[in-house]
Structure formats: C-alpha cells, structure tokens
Phi, psi and omega in degrees: 000136173254121183230100186250144177241121176233009184278115180251008179291123182286347180274120181296132176301149183302327183285352170295332181260330184250357189275351181298128180077013185303320185296338182278335182253345182242076181271127183306136177273131185296332180286319175291322178301319180294320179297314181292322180298319178295322180292333182262004185306133177089351180281121180278326179236133184225135170254127179258105185267126191074044192294334183058229181269008173097015180298140172071013175286141179293143181272348183251020179233159171275113188253133170252119182267129179238131176203144177283346184262120176293329177301317179288318180298327179295338179266354183280132184275358188287167183275334182236114184229132183232125176273110182196165178263158179298330184284347181220074181280125186274054182226154176292166176302138176052040180286341185232151173294323183212153172239140177234150178211112187246115178049052182224336188297336180287347177268350185285140182287334179221093186300312183300317180294319179298317179294323175298322178295319176303315182291328181291319189267357184218160179271335179226144180233134181231116186233125176253124183209188185231144180261112182292345179275352184285146172230147011282161173262162181298137181302332178302325181284308185290327186266329192231319186228072177298344177298334178298322182302314180296318180294315182291322178294333178282335184265319186267140176264140177311141186302321182299324179291317178296315181298319179294316181295326180281338187073037185293134175260349181221134176232115184249125177285150174227091174299140185276118178294154182293338180248031180305130188270342182277118194278037172282170197313315187288345188302333190256029184299331178250007180231067188299332180298339180295329180292345179286342183274117181297332178293319177296316180295324182295337180285351177258124182296333178295306179300321184295336182266348180275142180296147181299327182288350172264316185289314188297317175297324178295317179293325176297321177293320177297316180300317179296319180291327176291318180295323183275346184088002182296321180297314182297322178291320183290330186238037180301328180296324180292324183294344180261001185255147179269334179204159177221137175276106179257012174098017177274135187222146172255121179259137178233130180224169178088212185299135185281127182268359183288000000 
C-alpha cells in the first residue's frame, strides 16, 4: 500500500468528524456503479478525487484514491491512497487516463480550480453531482427542513456552471431508484422512516452540519406524520413510483468514449 500525505490545509475536512463508519451506511448502488463504469470504460489508470471509502471505483483499472480526510482514507481499501485536496493534486499533467469525482465537488473550497486540476491530470473526466436548480425538491426540505435548501444552495453550484467549467460534452441524468442503496440524503425519498435513524442522518453531510435544535423538532414532526398516516396521504404519488429524477447528473468531459 502507498499512503502519501500532501495535505497542508489547516482546516480539518468535514469527513474527519462525520466519516467514521461511512462504509456501513453508504453502500454503492449497482445501477449508479454501472453508469459510472460505462463512462470510465477503457481507462487503465484512474484518479478518484474525493475518493472517500472508494465507492464506484472501477475494478479493472489502476486507481489512485485522493481525499483530504485521513478518516476517509483509512476506510479506503485501495493500494494507493494520497491525502490531498482537489485544488492541489500532486500529479504531473495527464498522469491518468481518467479522473472521477462522485458527490464531492460541492465540498471543494475552489470549484473552478478543482475542475481545472481534474482536466490537467487526466485525459477524461467523469463527475457525478447534483443540480440545485432542479425541481422537484425532496419532500424533507419542503415539508420539514427548509433550512436544508439554504445550506445546499450555498454548497452546490448550478449544473450548467459545473458543466461549462469542466467542458462536459455529455450530461447523463440519473433518476434515483426507490431502493437506492447509497445512503446520501436523497436515497430515502420513498422510505421516510429511514430519516428517523440518527445513524442514517449522520451519513449525510447536510444533516451532520445542521444544529440539533433544528433537526430534532423536524424529525419529531416527521415521526408524528408517519404514525398518523399524514405523510403517506400527502405523498401517495411517490409510493407508486419506482424512481424520481431529483436532478442528479453524470458529466463526462475530455476524450470521447463513444
């Protein structure tokens, strides 16, 4: 195993505090994995920026995992792990066939610089992210925690801006299946009872950053609505659906794989 540290940022990454046990609550979903795998097809070397615990990495490529959080790198099973930020990747130009970044660009301190770094070190770039301008929004936000909207709008950049900065030639939608296994916030759109579990909420960086005096009353209202059947009556249309497009997109830039 190669485990290198080049991170000189004095601010501890958020996942140093919320990332413990991450692999148990954020299990890669095979449908999203297949989409990302197709986008990375043919890449012999891949750098995974914001790698976390290694979700969605191709099994047939030589992968270098990069993350600013040592807590996350300690959970990563890969052979080559580098502690560094997206904005300062310690690699030569075009060192990799492809770069991937999955649900991480909203954590970067300088999005434009991070995307330039992806383009500098790789021939192809594959980025999975969310568009804050997309509607509908998750019922948790509109019904219980509108504070999430403000937090997410401050973190996420509109998809068109990300696509332009990346130079994306392909934008693929990914509707979220009702049984999506990766436990980020949107995963439980048809399983509201999951939000009652504090372990599940802790796996979402949004919930982890909101004060308890905001989250707990909202969860109490959700619990009451589930007990009374009010939630099911209000969202009966969702209970009949297999997937919903909540604005998650896969961006592909660089060498064309078509």
